[in-house]
PQR file of N, CA, C, O and H, with PARSE charges and radii, in Angstrom:
ATOM      1  N   MET A   1       1.309 -17.457  10.414 -0.4000 1.5000
ATOM      2  CA  MET A   1       1.381 -17.644   8.983 -0.0000 2.0000
ATOM      3  C   MET A   1       2.373 -16.615   8.419  0.5500 1.7000
ATOM      4  O   MET A   1       2.236 -15.425   8.700 -0.5500 1.4000
ATOM      5  N   LEU A   2       3.331 -17.033   7.658 -0.4000 1.5000
ATOM      6  CA  LEU A   2       4.349 -16.181   7.074 -0.0000 2.0000
ATOM      7  C   LEU A   2       3.792 -15.531   5.815  0.5500 1.7000
ATOM      8  O   LEU A   2       3.262 -16.232   4.953 -0.5500 1.4000
ATOM      9  H   LEU A   2       3.442 -18.000   7.430  0.4000 1.0000
ATOM     10  N   ARG A   3       3.897 -14.204   5.683 -0.4000 1.5000
ATOM     11  CA  ARG A   3       3.370 -13.470   4.533 -0.0000 2.0000
ATOM     12  C   ARG A   3       4.435 -12.501   4.069  0.5500 1.7000
ATOM     13  O   ARG A   3       5.307 -12.082   4.830 -0.5500 1.4000
ATOM     14  H   ARG A   3       4.327 -13.634   6.383  0.4000 1.0000
ATOM     15  N   THR A   4       4.333 -12.149   2.761 -0.4000 1.5000
ATOM     16  CA  THR A   4       5.218 -11.151   2.149 -0.0000 2.0000
ATOM     17  C   THR A   4       4.387  -9.993   1.705  0.5500 1.7000
ATOM     18  O   THR A   4       3.301 -10.161   1.151 -0.5500 1.4000
ATOM     19  H   THR A   4       3.624 -12.489   2.143  0.4000 1.0000
ATOM     20  N   ILE A   5       4.910  -8.787   1.955 -0.4000 1.5000
ATOM     21  CA  ILE A   5       4.195  -7.558   1.523 -0.0000 2.0000
ATOM     22  C   ILE A   5       5.164  -6.680   0.730  0.5500 1.7000
ATOM     23  O   ILE A   5       6.384  -6.809   0.834 -0.5500 1.4000
ATOM     24  H   ILE A   5       5.792  -8.651   2.405  0.4000 1.0000
ATOM     25  N   ILE A   6       4.582  -5.791  -0.057 -0.4000 1.5000
ATOM     26  CA  ILE A   6       5.382  -4.815  -0.822 -0.0000 2.0000
ATOM     27  C   ILE A   6       5.201  -3.464  -0.159  0.5500 1.7000
ATOM     28  O   ILE A   6       4.073  -3.053   0.111 -0.5500 1.4000
ATOM     29  H   ILE A   6       3.591  -5.686  -0.141  0.4000 1.0000
ATOM     30  N   ILE A   7       6.304  -2.762   0.109 -0.4000 1.5000
ATOM     31  CA  ILE A   7       6.299  -1.451   0.674 -0.0000 2.0000
ATOM     32  C   ILE A   7       6.965  -0.525  -0.346  0.5500 1.7000
ATOM     33  O   ILE A   7       8.141  -0.696  -0.668 -0.5500 1.4000
ATOM     34  H   ILE A   7       7.220  -3.096  -0.110  0.4000 1.0000
ATOM     35  N   GLY A   8       6.221   0.445  -0.846 -0.4000 1.5000
ATOM     36  CA  GLY A   8       6.739   1.334  -1.859 -0.0000 2.0000
ATOM     37  C   GLY A   8       6.871   0.621  -3.216  0.5500 1.7000
ATOM     38  O   GLY A   8       6.086  -0.280  -3.513 -0.5500 1.4000
ATOM     39  H   GLY A   8       5.266   0.585  -0.584  0.4000 1.0000
ATOM     40  N   SER A   9       7.828   1.005  -4.021 -0.4000 1.5000
ATOM     41  CA  SER A   9       7.939   0.450  -5.367 -0.0000 2.0000
ATOM     42  C   SER A   9       8.908  -0.698  -5.472  0.5500 1.7000
ATOM     43  O   SER A   9       8.826  -1.474  -6.424 -0.5500 1.4000
ATOM     44  H   SER A   9       8.465   1.736  -3.780  0.4000 1.0000
ATOM     45  N   CYS A  10       9.837  -0.843  -4.522 -0.4000 1.5000
ATOM     46  CA  CYS A  10      10.873  -1.879  -4.715 -0.0000 2.0000
ATOM     47  C   CYS A  10      11.289  -2.606  -3.432  0.5500 1.7000
ATOM     48  O   CYS A  10      12.274  -3.344  -3.446 -0.5500 1.4000
ATOM     49  H   CYS A  10       9.904  -0.212  -3.749  0.4000 1.0000
ATOM     50  N   MET A  11      10.580  -2.419  -2.348 -0.4000 1.5000
ATOM     51  CA  MET A  11      10.976  -3.028  -1.070 -0.0000 2.0000
ATOM     52  C   MET A  11       9.924  -4.031  -0.632  0.5500 1.7000
ATOM     53  O   MET A  11       8.734  -3.718  -0.590 -0.5500 1.4000
ATOM     54  H   MET A  11       9.780  -1.819  -2.337  0.4000 1.0000
ATOM     55  N   SER A  12      10.366  -5.236  -0.305 -0.4000 1.5000
ATOM     56  CA  SER A  12       9.443  -6.255   0.170 -0.0000 2.0000
ATOM     57  C   SER A  12       9.867  -6.687   1.570  0.5500 1.7000
ATOM     58  O   SER A  12      11.053  -6.670   1.900 -0.5500 1.4000
ATOM     59  H   SER A  12      11.333  -5.490  -0.339  0.4000 1.0000
ATOM     60  N   VAL A  13       8.901  -7.069   2.384 -0.4000 1.5000
ATOM     61  CA  VAL A  13       9.154  -7.513   3.772 -0.0000 2.0000
ATOM     62  C   VAL A  13       8.393  -8.809   3.996  0.5500 1.7000
ATOM     63  O   VAL A  13       7.249  -8.951   3.563 -0.5500 1.4000
ATOM     64  H   VAL A  13       7.937  -7.082   2.117  0.4000 1.0000
ATOM     65  N   GLN A  14       9.034  -9.751   4.672 -0.4000 1.5000
ATOM     66  CA  GLN A  14       8.423 -11.049   4.955 -0.0000 2.0000
ATOM     67  C   GLN A  14       8.362 -11.196   6.489  0.5500 1.7000
ATOM     68  O   GLN A  14       9.364 -11.015   7.181 -0.5500 1.4000
ATOM     69  H   GLN A  14       9.963  -9.636   5.024  0.4000 1.0000
ATOM     70  N   GLY A  15       7.160 -11.528   7.001 -0.4000 1.5000
ATOM     71  CA  GLY A  15       7.011 -11.681   8.429 -0.0000 2.0000
ATOM     72  C   GLY A  15       5.731 -12.384   8.798  0.5500 1.7000
ATOM     73  O   GLY A  15       5.006 -12.869   7.930 -0.5500 1.4000
ATOM     74  H   GLY A  15       6.346 -11.674   6.438  0.4000 1.0000
ATOM     75  N   ILE A  16       5.453 -12.440  10.079 -0.4000 1.5000
ATOM     76  CA  ILE A  16       4.275 -13.128  10.629 -0.0000 2.0000
ATOM     77  C   ILE A  16       3.051 -12.184  10.461  0.5500 1.7000
ATOM     78  O   ILE A  16       3.094 -11.010  10.829 -0.5500 1.4000
ATOM     79  H   ILE A  16       6.042 -12.045  10.784  0.4000 1.0000
ATOM     80  N   LEU A  17       1.970 -12.744   9.895 -0.4000 1.5000
ATOM     81  CA  LEU A  17       0.741 -11.987   9.717 -0.0000 2.0000
ATOM     82  C   LEU A  17       0.173 -11.512  11.036  0.5500 1.7000
ATOM     83  O   LEU A  17      -0.058 -12.318  11.937 -0.5500 1.4000
ATOM     84  H   LEU A  17       1.935 -13.698   9.596  0.4000 1.0000
ATOM     85  N   GLU A  18      -0.055 -10.215  11.165 -0.4000 1.5000
ATOM     86  CA  GLU A  18      -0.648  -9.614  12.391 -0.0000 2.0000
ATOM     87  C   GLU A  18      -2.132  -9.364  12.183  0.5500 1.7000
ATOM     88  O   GLU A  18      -2.952  -9.826  12.976 -0.5500 1.4000
ATOM     89  H   GLU A  18       0.133  -9.560  10.434  0.4000 1.0000
ATOM     90  N   LYS A  19      -2.500  -8.624  11.106 -0.4000 1.5000
ATOM     91  CA  LYS A  19      -3.891  -8.352  10.860 -0.0000 2.0000
ATOM     92  C   LYS A  19      -4.088  -7.934   9.425  0.5500 1.7000
ATOM     93  O   LYS A  19      -3.141  -7.532   8.749 -0.5500 1.4000
ATOM     94  H   LYS A  19      -1.834  -8.248  10.461  0.4000 1.0000
ATOM     95  N   THR A  20      -5.353  -8.032   8.944 -0.4000 1.5000
ATOM     96  CA  THR A  20      -5.741  -7.552   7.616 -0.0000 2.0000
ATOM     97  C   THR A  20      -6.539  -6.278   7.784  0.5500 1.7000
ATOM     98  O   THR A  20      -7.453  -6.217   8.606 -0.5500 1.4000
ATOM     99  H   THR A  20      -6.123  -8.358   9.493  0.4000 1.0000
ATOM    100  N   LEU A  21      -6.202  -5.265   7.016 -0.4000 1.5000
ATOM    101  CA  LEU A  21      -6.858  -3.975   7.134 -0.0000 2.0000
ATOM    102  C   LEU A  21      -8.009  -3.883   6.112  0.5500 1.7000
ATOM    103  O   LEU A  21      -7.985  -4.597   5.109 -0.5500 1.4000
ATOM    104  H   LEU A  21      -5.459  -5.314   6.349  0.4000 1.0000
ATOM    105  N   PRO A  22      -9.008  -3.027   6.341 -0.5600 1.5000
ATOM    106  CA  PRO A  22     -10.180  -2.930   5.475  0.2800 2.0000
ATOM    107  C   PRO A  22      -9.863  -2.496   4.041  0.5500 1.7000
ATOM    108  O   PRO A  22     -10.621  -2.797   3.119 -0.5500 1.4000
ATOM    109  N   ASP A  23      -8.756  -1.796   3.856 -0.4000 1.5000
ATOM    110  CA  ASP A  23      -8.414  -1.291   2.526 -0.0000 2.0000
ATOM    111  C   ASP A  23      -7.598  -2.306   1.688  0.5500 1.7000
ATOM    112  O   ASP A  23      -7.137  -1.970   0.597 -0.5500 1.4000
ATOM    113  H   ASP A  23      -8.140  -1.551   4.605  0.4000 1.0000
ATOM    114  N   GLY A  24      -7.422  -3.519   2.188 -0.4000 1.5000
ATOM    115  CA  GLY A  24      -6.725  -4.575   1.425 -0.0000 2.0000
ATOM    116  C   GLY A  24      -5.264  -4.747   1.838  0.5500 1.7000
ATOM    117  O   GLY A  24      -4.634  -5.731   1.452 -0.5500 1.4000
ATOM    118  H   GLY A  24      -7.797  -3.792   3.074  0.4000 1.0000
ATOM    119  N   ARG A  25      -4.721  -3.828   2.600 -0.4000 1.5000
ATOM    120  CA  ARG A  25      -3.349  -3.976   3.060 -0.0000 2.0000
ATOM    121  C   ARG A  25      -3.315  -4.939   4.236  0.5500 1.7000
ATOM    122  O   ARG A  25      -4.337  -5.178   4.880 -0.5500 1.4000
ATOM    123  H   ARG A  25      -5.232  -3.029   2.914  0.4000 1.0000
ATOM    124  N   ILE A  26      -2.114  -5.503   4.520 -0.4000 1.5000
ATOM    125  CA  ILE A  26      -1.966  -6.348   5.683 -0.0000 2.0000
ATOM    126  C   ILE A  26      -0.781  -5.871   6.503  0.5500 1.7000
ATOM    127  O   ILE A  26       0.094  -5.183   5.978 -0.5500 1.4000
ATOM    128  H   ILE A  26      -1.285  -5.309   3.997  0.4000 1.0000
ATOM    129  N   ALA A  27      -0.736  -6.225   7.785 -0.4000 1.5000
ATOM    130  CA  ALA A  27       0.320  -5.870   8.676 -0.0000 2.0000
ATOM    131  C   ALA A  27       1.069  -7.141   9.044  0.5500 1.7000
ATOM    132  O   ALA A  27       0.448  -8.143   9.398 -0.5500 1.4000
ATOM    133  H   ALA A  27      -1.447  -6.784   8.212  0.4000 1.0000
ATOM    134  N   VAL A  28       2.410  -7.113   8.964 -0.4000 1.5000
ATOM    135  CA  VAL A  28       3.226  -8.261   9.344 -0.0000 2.0000
ATOM    136  C   VAL A  28       4.246  -7.814  10.430  0.5500 1.7000
ATOM    137  O   VAL A  28       4.699  -6.670  10.468 -0.5500 1.4000
ATOM    138  H   VAL A  28       2.914  -6.299   8.677  0.4000 1.0000
ATOM    139  N   ARG A  29       4.561  -8.758  11.275 -0.4000 1.5000
ATOM    140  CA  ARG A  29       5.535  -8.499  12.368 -0.0000 2.0000
ATOM    141  C   ARG A  29       6.878  -9.124  12.042  0.5500 1.7000
ATOM    142  O   ARG A  29       6.968 -10.300  11.691 -0.5500 1.4000
ATOM    143  H   ARG A  29       4.193  -9.688  11.244  0.4000 1.0000
ATOM    144  N   VAL A  30       7.939  -8.299  12.168 -0.4000 1.5000
ATOM    145  CA  VAL A  30       9.306  -8.754  12.017 -0.0000 2.0000
ATOM    146  C   VAL A  30      10.043  -8.355  13.278  0.5500 1.7000
ATOM    147  O   VAL A  30      10.370  -7.185  13.480 -0.5500 1.4000
ATOM    148  H   VAL A  30       7.866  -7.344  12.454  0.4000 1.0000
ATOM    149  N   GLY A  31      10.297  -9.324  14.109 -0.4000 1.5000
ATOM    150  CA  GLY A  31      10.881  -9.027  15.421 -0.0000 2.0000
ATOM    151  C   GLY A  31       9.894  -8.265  16.248  0.5500 1.7000
ATOM    152  O   GLY A  31       8.794  -8.751  16.509 -0.5500 1.4000
ATOM    153  H   GLY A  31      10.032 -10.274  13.945  0.4000 1.0000
ATOM    154  N   ASN A  32      10.275  -7.041  16.679 -0.4000 1.5000
ATOM    155  CA  ASN A  32       9.345  -6.233  17.465 -0.0000 2.0000
ATOM    156  C   ASN A  32       8.749  -5.083  16.649  0.5500 1.7000
ATOM    157  O   ASN A  32       8.124  -4.185  17.214 -0.5500 1.4000
ATOM    158  H   ASN A  32      11.168  -6.646  16.467  0.4000 1.0000
ATOM    159  N   ARG A  33       8.938  -5.102  15.308 -0.4000 1.5000
ATOM    160  CA  ARG A  33       8.430  -4.038  14.440 -0.0000 2.0000
ATOM    161  C   ARG A  33       7.265  -4.578  13.602  0.5500 1.7000
ATOM    162  O   ARG A  33       7.234  -5.759  13.256 -0.5500 1.4000
ATOM    163  H   ARG A  33       9.446  -5.831  14.849  0.4000 1.0000
ATOM    164  N   ILE A  34       6.321  -3.710  13.285 -0.4000 1.5000
ATOM    165  CA  ILE A  34       5.170  -4.071  12.437 -0.0000 2.0000
ATOM    166  C   ILE A  34       5.217  -3.199  11.184  0.5500 1.7000
ATOM    167  O   ILE A  34       5.313  -1.974  11.256 -0.5500 1.4000
ATOM    168  H   ILE A  34       6.346  -2.751  13.566  0.4000 1.0000
ATOM    169  N   PHE A  35       5.145  -3.879  10.022 -0.4000 1.5000
ATOM    170  CA  PHE A  35       5.159  -3.211   8.740 -0.0000 2.0000
ATOM    171  C   PHE A  35       3.790  -3.410   8.065  0.5500 1.7000
ATOM    172  O   PHE A  35       3.170  -4.462   8.217 -0.5500 1.4000
ATOM    173  H   PHE A  35       5.068  -4.874   9.964  0.4000 1.0000
ATOM    174  N   THR A  36       3.326  -2.403   7.327 -0.4000 1.5000
ATOM    175  CA  THR A  36       2.048  -2.449   6.666 -0.0000 2.0000
ATOM    176  C   THR A  36       2.261  -2.209   5.164  0.5500 1.7000
ATOM    177  O   THR A  36       2.975  -1.286   4.773 -0.5500 1.4000
ATOM    178  H   THR A  36       3.829  -1.547   7.203  0.4000 1.0000
ATOM    179  N   GLY A  37       1.636  -3.049   4.329 -0.4000 1.5000
ATOM    180  CA  GLY A  37       1.790  -2.903   2.877 -0.0000 2.0000
ATOM    181  C   GLY A  37       0.824  -3.796   2.153  0.5500 1.7000
ATOM    182  O   GLY A  37      -0.036  -4.441   2.751 -0.5500 1.4000
ATOM    183  H   GLY A  37       1.056  -3.799   4.647  0.4000 1.0000
ATOM    184  N   LEU A  38       0.989  -3.819   0.811 -0.4000 1.5000
ATOM    185  CA  LEU A  38       0.129  -4.654   0.012 -0.0000 2.0000
ATOM    186  C   LEU A  38       0.656  -6.059  -0.052  0.5500 1.7000
ATOM    187  O   LEU A  38       1.866  -6.243  -0.183 -0.5500 1.4000
ATOM    188  H   LEU A  38       1.688  -3.294   0.324  0.4000 1.0000
ATOM    189  N   PRO A  39      -0.206  -7.076   0.036 -0.5600 1.5000
ATOM    190  CA  PRO A  39       0.284  -8.456   0.022  0.2800 2.0000
ATOM    191  C   PRO A  39       0.754  -8.866  -1.375  0.5500 1.7000
ATOM    192  O   PRO A  39       0.214  -8.407  -2.382 -0.5500 1.4000
ATOM    193  N   VAL A  40       1.760  -9.728  -1.421 -0.4000 1.5000
ATOM    194  CA  VAL A  40       2.215 -10.314  -2.674 -0.0000 2.0000
ATOM    195  C   VAL A  40       1.229 -11.471  -2.981  0.5500 1.7000
ATOM    196  O   VAL A  40       0.970 -12.328  -2.136 -0.5500 1.4000
ATOM    197  H   VAL A  40       2.199 -10.100  -0.604  0.4000 1.0000
ATOM    198  N   LEU A  41       0.695 -11.462  -4.208 -0.4000 1.5000
ATOM    199  CA  LEU A  41      -0.276 -12.503  -4.586 -0.0000 2.0000
ATOM    200  C   LEU A  41       0.401 -13.846  -4.673  0.5500 1.7000
ATOM    201  O   LEU A  41       1.520 -13.980  -5.168 -0.5500 1.4000
ATOM    202  H   LEU A  41       0.906 -10.766  -4.895  0.4000 1.0000
ATOM    203  N   GLN A  42      -0.332 -14.864  -4.162 -0.4000 1.5000
ATOM    204  CA  GLN A  42       0.199 -16.262  -4.192 -0.0000 2.0000
ATOM    205  C   GLN A  42      -0.064 -16.834  -5.580  0.5500 1.7000
ATOM    206  O   GLN A  42      -1.077 -16.531  -6.209 -0.5500 1.4000
ATOM    207  H   GLN A  42      -1.241 -14.755  -3.759  0.4000 1.0000
ATOM    208  N   THR A  43       0.866 -17.668  -6.047 -0.4000 1.5000
ATOM    209  CA  THR A  43       0.672 -18.369  -7.297 -0.0000 2.0000
ATOM    210  C   THR A  43       0.453 -19.853  -7.040  0.5500 1.7000
ATOM    211  O   THR A  43       0.876 -20.389  -6.016 -0.5500 1.4000
ATOM    212  H   THR A  43       1.689 -17.914  -5.536  0.4000 1.0000
ATOM    213  N   ALA A  44      -0.201 -20.493  -7.968 -0.4000 1.5000
ATOM    214  CA  ALA A  44      -0.475 -21.928  -7.807 -0.0000 2.0000
ATOM    215  C   ALA A  44       0.702 -22.784  -8.240  0.5500 1.7000
ATOM    216  O   ALA A  44       0.632 -24.011  -8.168 -0.5500 1.4000
ATOM    217  H   ALA A  44      -0.544 -20.057  -8.799  0.4000 1.0000
TER
END
């Protein structure tokens, strides 16, 4: 599943969902790197 996260105040990363962390952040994989950040809320 493709997800977008926010890292810092102005950087976003889109990648494959790896896992959801207990504090509400998620980890996504881009190539061989894993980034962790807050998910972008989905709109209807």
